C-alpha positions in Angstrom: -76.3 90.7 38.3 -78.6 87.8 38.5 -81.3 87.2 36.0 -84.0 87.6 38.7 -82.7 91.1 39.4 -82.6 92.0 35.7 -86.2 90.9 35.2 -87.3 92.8 38.3 -85.6 96.0 37.1 -87.2 95.6 33.7 -90.7 95.3 35.3 -89.9 98.4 37.5 -88.7 100.5 34.6 -91.9 99.7 32.7 -93.9 100.8 35.7 -91.9 104.0 35.9 -92.5 104.8 32.2 -96.2 104.5 32.8 -96.0 106.7 35.9 -94.1 109.4 34.1 -96.4 109.3 31.2 -99.4 109.9 33.5 -97.8 112.6 35.7 -96.2 114.8 33.1 -98.4 117.0 31.0 -97.6 115.9 27.5 -99.6 115.8 24.2 -102.1 113.1 24.0 -100.3 111.1 21.3 -97.0 111.1 23.3 -98.9 110.0 26.5 -100.4 107.1 24.6 -97.1 106.1 23.1 -95.4 106.2 26.5 -98.2 104.2 28.1 -98.0 101.5 25.4 -94.2 101.4 25.7 -94.3 101.1 29.5 -96.9 98.4 29.2 -94.8 96.5 26.7 -91.7 96.8 28.9 -93.6 95.6 32.0 -95.1 92.6 30.1 -91.6 91.6 28.8 -90.3 91.7 32.4 -93.2 89.6 33.6 -92.5 87.2 30.8 -88.9 86.9 31.9 -90.0 86.2 35.5 -92.5 83.5 34.4 -89.9 81.9 32.1 -87.5 81.7 35.1 -90.2 80.0 37.3 -91.3 77.5 34.6 -87.8 76.6 33.4 -85.3 77.1 36.2 -81.7 77.1 35.0 -79.6 74.3 36.3 -76.6 75.5 38.3 -73.3 74.8 36.7 -70.1 74.1 38.6 -68.9 77.7 37.8 -71.9 79.2 39.6 -71.5 76.8 42.5 -67.9 77.8 43.0 -68.8 81.5 42.9 -71.5 81.0 45.5 -69.4 78.9 47.9 -68.6 80.6 51.1 -65.0 81.4 51.7 -63.1 78.8 53.7 -61.8 79.7 57.1 -58.1 79.5 57.6 -56.8 77.6 60.5 -55.0 80.0 62.7 -52.3 78.6 65.0 -53.3 79.0 68.6 -50.6 80.6 70.8 -50.1 79.3 74.2 -48.5 81.6 76.7 
């Protein structure tokens, strides 16, 4: 999984924690705890996204070979 996907999932999970804390009827202290936890997770995800934009990682030869499209094999043409 790429780092962009991981950062986006972290942001989304923080948002889901906030949503759950609002929708479920819990004691006040638990709701505040879940809201603060969701906020912290979302801020961490945004931090990862900003960090990727500011300092993009240089592609290594290993990642370039993984992303290279597969080469087509030359098939012999049959003449009838």
